[in-house]
Residue frames relative to the residue before (quaternion, step in Angstrom):
aa qw qx qy qz dx dy dz
M 1.0000 0.0000 0.0000 0.0000 0.00 0.00 0.00
V 0.6738 0.4934 -0.2898 0.4675 3.54 0.91 -0.97
Y 0.6322 0.5432 -0.3242 0.4474 3.53 1.01 -0.90
S 0.7157 0.4639 -0.2745 0.4441 3.58 0.72 -1.07
R 0.6572 0.5151 -0.3192 0.4482 3.60 1.01 -0.74
L 0.7112 0.4556 -0.2448 0.4761 3.55 0.91 -0.99
A 0.5691 0.5885 -0.3918 0.4199 3.59 1.10 -0.60
R 0.6085 0.5395 -0.3556 0.4607 3.62 1.08 -0.57
R 0.6640 0.4889 -0.3169 0.4687 3.56 1.00 -0.75
L 0.5962 0.5391 -0.3707 0.4652 3.63 1.09 -0.60
R 0.6646 0.4901 -0.3144 0.4683 3.58 0.90 -0.83
A 0.6707 0.5080 -0.3076 0.4443 3.60 0.98 -0.86
T 0.7590 0.3707 -0.1998 0.4965 3.58 1.10 -0.67
N 0.4198 -0.7353 0.4354 0.3059 3.55 1.33 0.10
K 0.3744 0.7034 -0.5132 0.3190 3.57 0.96 0.88
N 0.4202 -0.7414 0.4732 0.2232 3.58 -0.99 0.77
S 0.7981 0.1132 -0.0419 0.5902 3.59 1.16 -0.46
F 0.6193 -0.5350 0.4180 0.3943 3.53 -1.33 0.36
G 0.5886 0.5808 -0.3623 0.4300 3.59 1.11 -0.58
D 0.6520 0.4944 -0.3060 0.4867 3.57 1.01 -0.90
Y 0.6505 0.5270 -0.3181 0.4449 3.57 0.97 -0.86
L 0.6837 0.4705 -0.2917 0.4756 3.58 0.89 -0.92
E 0.6014 0.5456 -0.3648 0.4556 3.60 1.02 -0.60
M 0.6286 0.5275 -0.3290 0.4673 3.57 1.00 -0.78
L 0.6588 0.5057 -0.3140 0.4602 3.61 0.94 -0.92
E 0.6918 0.5031 -0.2789 0.4364 3.57 0.92 -0.94
K 0.6246 0.5238 -0.3468 0.4639 3.57 1.22 -0.30
G 0.6234 -0.6213 0.3115 0.3583 3.55 1.31 0.14
N 0.3037 0.7360 -0.5360 0.2807 3.56 1.04 0.70
S 0.2411 -0.8392 0.4705 0.1279 3.57 0.09 1.29
D 0.6429 0.5348 -0.3219 0.4440 3.58 1.02 -0.77
E 0.6976 0.4372 -0.2750 0.4966 3.55 0.95 -0.86
W 0.5672 0.5759 -0.3886 0.4424 3.60 1.11 -0.55
E 0.6400 0.5145 -0.3153 0.4756 3.58 0.96 -0.86
R 0.6673 0.4830 -0.3033 0.4789 3.64 0.91 -0.84
F 0.6076 0.5572 -0.3385 0.4536 3.56 1.08 -0.74
V 0.6713 0.4781 -0.2929 0.4847 3.60 0.87 -0.96
N 0.6656 0.5153 -0.3129 0.4400 3.57 0.84 -0.94
S 0.6583 0.5352 -0.3153 0.4252 3.58 1.01 -0.78
L 0.7212 0.4486 -0.2438 0.4683 3.57 1.16 -0.57
T 0.5603 0.6072 -0.3977 0.3989 3.58 1.21 -0.20
T 0.2801 -0.7431 0.5874 0.1558 3.57 -1.16 0.72
N 0.0520 -0.8198 0.5694 -0.0302 3.58 -0.68 1.11
L 0.1291 0.7573 -0.6143 0.1805 3.51 -0.10 1.44
T 0.2558 0.7712 -0.5386 0.2230 3.57 -0.48 1.13
S 0.0182 -0.7748 0.6316 0.0198 3.52 -1.38 0.20
F 0.6007 -0.5502 0.4103 0.4100 3.58 -1.19 0.33
F 0.8521 0.0326 -0.0850 0.5155 3.53 -1.02 0.98
R 0.1610 0.7715 -0.5855 0.1899 3.55 0.90 0.89
E 0.8130 0.0800 -0.1466 0.5578 3.57 -1.02 0.90
P 0.0752 -0.8901 0.4483 0.0330 3.55 0.83 1.16
H 0.5626 0.6249 -0.4038 0.3604 3.65 1.12 -0.50
H 0.6094 0.5805 -0.3674 0.3958 3.63 1.15 -0.38
F 0.6563 0.5846 -0.3245 0.3495 3.56 0.95 -0.77
P 0.6145 0.5048 -0.3623 0.4861 3.68 1.01 -0.55
I 0.6371 0.5191 -0.3253 0.4677 3.56 1.04 -0.75
F 0.6332 0.5222 -0.3098 0.4800 3.54 1.04 -0.86
A 0.6600 0.5098 -0.3182 0.4508 3.61 0.94 -0.86
E 0.6497 0.4970 -0.3324 0.4694 3.62 0.94 -0.83
H 0.6312 0.5305 -0.3441 0.4492 3.58 0.99 -0.71
L 0.6263 0.5352 -0.3230 0.4657 3.56 1.04 -0.81
K 0.6324 0.5355 -0.3266 0.4545 3.59 0.98 -0.83
K 0.6486 0.5217 -0.3060 0.4620 3.57 0.99 -0.85
L 0.7423 0.3888 -0.2095 0.5040 3.57 1.08 -0.74
G 0.2619 0.8443 -0.4485 0.1320 3.55 1.32 0.09
S 0.7107 0.4506 -0.2618 0.4726 3.61 1.06 -0.67
R 0.5744 0.5971 -0.3736 0.4170 3.55 1.27 -0.24
N 0.0443 0.7999 -0.5948 0.0664 3.58 -0.85 0.92
P 0.5184 -0.3355 -0.7749 0.1351 1.52 -1.15 2.19
I 0.3495 -0.6349 0.6255 0.2890 3.49 -1.40 0.22
R 0.1485 -0.8365 0.5266 0.0295 3.59 -0.56 1.20
V 0.0843 -0.7917 0.6041 -0.0340 3.54 -0.84 1.19
W 0.0987 -0.7858 0.6091 0.0422 3.54 -0.99 0.92
C 0.1476 -0.7420 0.6506 0.0655 3.54 -0.85 1.05
S 0.1849 -0.8700 0.4497 0.0812 3.56 -0.13 1.26
A 0.7420 0.2537 -0.1847 0.5925 3.58 1.31 -0.01
A 0.0781 -0.8761 0.4752 0.0245 3.55 0.56 1.24
S 0.1366 -0.8054 0.5529 0.1641 3.57 1.10 -0.68
T 0.8077 -0.2588 0.1843 0.4967 3.64 -0.89 -0.84
G 0.7122 -0.5265 0.2244 0.4064 3.57 1.20 0.46
E 0.4824 0.6927 -0.4523 0.2878 3.62 1.12 -0.30
E 0.6722 0.4981 -0.3153 0.4479 3.60 0.93 -0.85
P 0.7128 0.4350 -0.3160 0.4503 3.66 0.63 -0.85
Y 0.6245 0.5075 -0.3505 0.4792 3.60 1.10 -0.58
S 0.6103 0.5192 -0.3629 0.4757 3.62 1.05 -0.57
I 0.6164 0.5340 -0.3311 0.4747 3.57 1.06 -0.74
A 0.6754 0.5007 -0.2816 0.4624 3.56 0.92 -1.00
M 0.6262 0.5267 -0.3334 0.4682 3.60 1.00 -0.78
T 0.6446 0.5207 -0.3097 0.4664 3.58 0.97 -0.87
V 0.6303 0.5237 -0.3239 0.4727 3.56 1.01 -0.82
A 0.6894 0.4941 -0.2890 0.4440 3.58 0.81 -1.02
E 0.6666 0.4854 -0.3051 0.4765 3.54 1.03 -0.78
T 0.6297 0.5513 -0.3321 0.4351 3.60 0.98 -0.74
F 0.7715 0.3053 -0.1580 0.5354 3.56 0.93 -1.00
N 0.3477 -0.7649 0.4747 0.2620 3.64 1.31 0.02
S 0.6863 0.3888 -0.2724 0.5510 3.54 1.02 0.89
F 0.4249 -0.6522 0.5521 0.2989 3.54 -1.30 0.37
T 0.6527 0.4421 -0.3019 0.5360 3.58 1.28 -0.23
T 0.1659 0.7978 -0.5500 0.1831 3.55 -0.18 1.29
P 0.5803 -0.5849 0.4249 0.3750 3.60 -1.28 0.18
V 0.5453 0.6568 -0.3729 0.3636 3.58 1.28 0.03
S 0.1535 -0.7518 0.6378 0.0676 3.57 -1.00 0.96
I 0.0796 -0.8068 0.5852 0.0144 3.58 -0.75 1.07
I 0.0472 -0.7569 0.6507 0.0390 3.53 -0.90 0.97
A 0.1191 -0.7931 0.5966 0.0287 3.57 -0.92 0.98
T 0.0197 -0.8272 0.5610 -0.0266 3.58 -0.71 1.00
D 0.0184 0.7683 -0.6398 -0.0029 3.55 -1.26 0.33
L 0.5579 -0.6028 0.4616 0.3352 3.50 -1.29 0.43
D 0.7049 0.4803 -0.2304 0.4684 3.54 1.07 -0.92
T 0.3218 -0.7759 0.5099 0.1855 3.60 -0.53 1.15
N 0.5892 0.5772 -0.3776 0.4208 3.61 1.15 -0.50
V 0.6940 0.4509 -0.2939 0.4782 3.60 0.83 -0.89
L 0.6083 0.5512 -0.3593 0.4440 3.58 1.08 -0.62
A 0.6165 0.5303 -0.3424 0.4706 3.59 1.04 -0.69
T 0.6343 0.5247 -0.3084 0.4767 3.57 1.03 -0.78
A 0.6651 0.5130 -0.2926 0.4570 3.51 0.94 -0.98
D 0.6639 0.5184 -0.2957 0.4505 3.58 0.92 -0.94
K 0.6466 0.5117 -0.3133 0.4712 3.57 1.07 -0.75
G 0.1980 -0.8487 0.4722 0.1321 3.58 1.04 -0.72
V 0.5272 0.5970 -0.4380 0.4169 3.55 0.99 0.77
Y 0.0490 -0.8328 0.5482 -0.0602 3.55 -0.75 1.14
A 0.5151 -0.5961 0.5087 0.3472 3.58 -1.12 0.62
M 0.6200 -0.5987 0.3563 0.3608 3.54 -1.06 0.81
D 0.6297 0.5476 -0.3544 0.4219 3.61 1.02 -0.58
R 0.6012 0.5469 -0.3537 0.4630 3.58 1.31 -0.27
V 0.7681 0.3454 -0.1769 0.5094 3.62 1.13 -0.57
E 0.4669 0.7337 -0.4215 0.2569 3.58 1.25 -0.17
R 0.6386 0.5291 -0.3359 0.4466 3.60 1.23 -0.39
L 0.5166 0.6132 -0.4253 0.4197 3.58 1.25 -0.12
S 0.5524 -0.6112 0.4314 0.3676 3.61 -1.08 0.61
P 0.6516 -0.5216 0.3830 0.3958 3.57 -1.19 0.46
D 0.6317 0.5372 -0.3316 0.4498 3.58 1.03 -0.75
R 0.6780 0.4785 -0.2941 0.4742 3.58 0.94 -0.84
L 0.6106 0.5496 -0.3431 0.4554 3.57 1.01 -0.77
K 0.6898 0.4917 -0.2667 0.4596 3.56 0.89 -1.01
R 0.7249 0.4580 -0.2554 0.4468 3.56 0.90 -0.94
F 0.8178 0.3228 -0.1151 0.4624 3.60 0.90 -0.91
F 0.7741 0.3179 -0.1717 0.5199 3.63 1.18 -0.24
L 0.2545 -0.7177 0.6239 0.1760 3.48 -1.31 0.44
K 0.3328 -0.7596 0.5240 0.1942 3.57 -0.70 1.05
G 0.4524 -0.7146 0.4770 0.2393 3.51 -0.89 1.00
S 0.1263 -0.7570 0.6362 0.0794 3.54 -1.29 0.50
G 0.7687 0.3279 -0.2434 0.4922 3.54 -1.26 0.29
S 0.8381 -0.0613 0.0787 0.5363 3.59 -0.77 -1.05
Q 0.7088 0.4446 -0.2457 0.4895 3.58 1.24 -0.48
E 0.3496 0.7364 -0.5082 0.2779 3.57 1.24 0.26
G 0.7409 0.3470 -0.2943 0.4939 3.52 -0.97 0.95
Y 0.6862 0.3875 -0.2579 0.5589 3.58 1.35 0.08
A 0.1784 -0.7455 0.6315 0.1167 3.48 -1.38 0.43
A 0.2111 -0.7827 0.5758 0.1056 3.58 -0.93 0.88
V 0.5044 -0.6290 0.5068 0.3051 3.52 -1.07 0.85
R 0.5027 -0.6557 0.4615 0.3230 3.61 -0.86 0.90
P 0.6020 -0.5984 0.3944 0.3521 3.59 -1.00 0.75
E 0.6157 0.5637 -0.3530 0.4226 3.57 1.06 -0.71
L 0.6629 0.4722 -0.2963 0.4998 3.58 1.10 -0.75
R 0.6384 0.5296 -0.3465 0.4380 3.60 0.87 -0.85
R 0.6714 0.5192 -0.3147 0.4250 3.62 0.92 -0.79
M 0.5728 0.6006 -0.3735 0.4143 3.59 1.23 -0.18
I 0.7536 0.3708 -0.1713 0.5150 3.55 1.26 -0.47
Q 0.1896 -0.7413 0.6338 0.1136 3.50 -1.14 0.80
F 0.1930 -0.7983 0.5645 0.0824 3.57 -0.63 1.16
Q 0.0758 0.8049 -0.5786 0.1073 3.58 -0.96 0.91
Q 0.4595 -0.6725 0.5070 0.2821 3.61 -1.04 0.71
L 0.1423 0.7807 -0.5955 0.1251 3.54 -0.94 0.90
N 0.2146 -0.7427 0.6243 0.1126 3.53 -1.10 0.89
L 0.4276 -0.7294 0.4731 0.2476 3.61 -0.60 1.10
L 0.6724 0.4964 -0.2957 0.4626 3.57 1.19 -0.40
N 0.4587 0.6909 -0.4459 0.3367 3.60 1.27 -0.05
A 0.6099 -0.5875 0.3985 0.3522 3.55 -1.22 0.52
S 0.7958 0.0923 -0.0637 0.5951 3.58 1.14 -0.52
Y 0.3203 -0.7378 0.5679 0.1747 3.56 -1.23 0.56
P 0.4137 -0.6857 0.5255 0.2871 3.58 -1.01 0.65
V 0.5783 0.5574 -0.3790 0.4596 3.57 1.27 -0.27
K 0.1355 -0.8074 0.5731 0.0373 3.52 -0.84 1.03
G 0.4353 -0.6893 0.5210 0.2531 3.55 -1.17 0.63
P 0.5906 -0.0267 -0.7560 -0.2810 1.43 -2.50 -0.16
L 0.2609 -0.7616 0.5815 0.1172 3.56 -1.08 0.90
D 0.3982 -0.7266 0.5225 0.2010 3.51 -1.07 0.85
V 0.7900 0.0451 0.0128 0.6113 3.56 1.14 -0.73
I 0.0488 -0.7510 0.6563 0.0541 3.56 -1.14 0.77
F 0.1620 -0.7279 0.6582 0.1033 3.54 -0.93 0.97
C 0.1296 0.7494 -0.6370 0.1260 3.58 -0.66 1.16
R 0.1701 0.8337 -0.4918 0.1846 3.51 0.52 1.24
N 0.8612 0.0514 -0.0770 0.4999 3.54 -1.02 1.01
V 0.4750 0.6214 -0.4547 0.4261 3.51 1.11 0.92
M 0.6954 0.5273 -0.2735 0.4044 3.51 0.84 -1.11
I 0.5411 0.6281 -0.4003 0.3904 3.63 1.22 -0.44
Y 0.6576 0.5014 -0.3149 0.4658 3.62 1.21 -0.39
F 0.6769 0.4637 -0.2732 0.5021 3.62 1.29 -0.14
D 0.4664 -0.6280 0.5274 0.3316 3.56 -1.17 0.48
K 0.7209 -0.4790 0.2903 0.4081 3.56 -1.28 0.38
P 0.6480 0.4972 -0.3570 0.4532 3.71 0.84 -0.73
T 0.6607 0.4961 -0.3145 0.4673 3.58 0.95 -0.82
Q 0.6071 0.5428 -0.3470 0.4651 3.60 1.03 -0.73
Y 0.6692 0.5030 -0.3019 0.4560 3.52 0.89 -1.00
K 0.6364 0.5383 -0.3301 0.4430 3.59 0.97 -0.79
I 0.6657 0.4948 -0.2910 0.4768 3.58 0.98 -0.89
L 0.6575 0.5084 -0.3098 0.4619 3.57 0.90 -0.91
S 0.6165 0.5451 -0.3249 0.4661 3.58 1.11 -0.75
R 0.6790 0.4570 -0.2967 0.4920 3.59 1.09 -0.56
F 0.5986 0.5592 -0.3610 0.4457 3.56 1.13 -0.53
A 0.6175 0.6219 -0.3459 0.3352 3.58 0.83 -1.04
P 0.7481 0.3840 -0.2647 0.4720 3.68 0.57 -0.95
M 0.6011 0.5571 -0.3742 0.4339 3.61 1.20 -0.12
M 0.6788 0.5447 -0.2597 0.4186 3.59 1.27 -0.45
Q 0.5384 -0.5525 0.5258 0.3584 3.53 -1.28 0.51
E 0.6310 -0.5442 0.3809 0.4007 3.59 -1.17 0.48
D 0.7528 0.3442 -0.2045 0.5225 3.58 1.06 -0.67
G 0.3373 0.7770 -0.4715 0.2452 3.60 1.24 0.38
L 0.2829 -0.7459 0.5817 0.1585 3.57 -1.30 0.48
L 0.1871 -0.7474 0.6296 0.0998 3.50 -1.20 0.76
F 0.1559 -0.7786 0.6034 0.0739 3.60 -0.73 1.04
A 0.1183 -0.7952 0.5937 0.0324 3.54 -0.88 1.08
G 0.6275 -0.5373 0.4048 0.3920 3.56 -1.31 0.14
H 0.6746 -0.5456 0.3314 0.3706 3.55 -1.25 0.54
S 0.7409 0.3871 -0.2296 0.4985 3.59 1.11 -0.54
E 0.5889 0.5839 -0.3546 0.4318 3.57 1.27 0.21
S 0.0301 -0.7765 0.6294 0.0000 3.55 -1.06 0.77
F 0.2013 -0.7940 0.5680 0.0798 3.52 -1.00 0.95
L 0.1921 0.8090 -0.5289 0.1700 3.57 1.08 0.68
H 0.6365 0.5305 -0.3377 0.4466 3.59 1.11 -0.57
A 0.7044 0.3761 -0.2367 0.5535 3.59 1.33 -0.15
A 0.1897 0.8372 -0.4949 0.1345 3.59 1.08 0.67
D 0.6031 0.5496 -0.3490 0.4610 3.55 1.25 -0.35
I 0.6986 0.4195 -0.2671 0.5144 3.58 1.29 -0.25
F 0.8237 0.0517 0.0151 0.5645 3.54 0.85 -1.05
R 0.2452 -0.7725 0.5756 0.1092 3.57 -1.02 0.90
S 0.4639 -0.7012 0.4796 0.2512 3.56 -0.90 0.97
L 0.1865 -0.7516 0.6210 0.1212 3.56 -1.06 0.85
G 0.5945 -0.5426 0.3700 0.4640 3.59 1.30 -0.04
K 0.8119 0.2453 -0.1984 0.4911 3.55 -1.27 0.43
T 0.5698 -0.6259 0.3443 0.4062 3.62 1.14 0.75
V 0.4719 0.5806 -0.4895 0.4480 3.57 0.96 1.01
Y 0.0909 -0.8134 0.5746 -0.0023 3.52 -0.95 0.96
E 0.1744 -0.7319 0.6464 0.1265 3.48 -1.35 0.52
L 0.6479 -0.4980 0.3876 0.4266 3.56 -1.23 0.23
S 0.4749 -0.6337 0.5272 0.3081 3.54 -1.04 0.77
R 0.5994 -0.5754 0.4137 0.3721 3.59 -1.10 0.63
R 0.6405 0.5528 -0.3151 0.4299 3.55 1.16 -0.65
T 0.7120 0.4115 -0.2643 0.5039 3.57 1.25 -0.27
R 0.5331 0.6400 -0.4064 0.3756 3.59 1.26 -0.04
């Protein structure tokens, strides 16, 4: 995978070897460094992926209904399907596009963030949504945009998109956060790195905050930080409160 993805960058930059390409990166070519990172990221997502999480999220929002603001962080936004699913759940829970919920969505890959911010998807990406959700949250394209659907501006305005690397020394996202979605990201890190990231999440969260993980992820090795509630949903361990 790495070979095939970086071979494209060698061709694009007219480099004859991986050594020459890495030498160029190490000399500080910031534009190519961004393309290098983007080429290695994996972006597999869909609307309401792992659907069992969203009713739990909605119930948590109802419990926090009097809190203003309610702050939600989607830490792996990819092309936007997950943060827009979060925003749709928020709008449905409060029956309004004007809510006390603030959503920030981040990703390492600037290319997918641009797609997410634009909010335009081929119809085959949204066809699994219910007719009610399609009507309420999307505008079907016509003419040159036929075959596409655009997220309604009211929904787009609920989300702030921003580039962020979970391995960076500091995050532009500030707490306290009521919910963190960090799904299908930790599988790319070893256990010590996962523990380090979870240790940084904990002080950013409200005492009653929830962390949503991916279906194949387990944080049992960080039980002193987060306690499982089942269904890959976690709360802060009592020892970290």
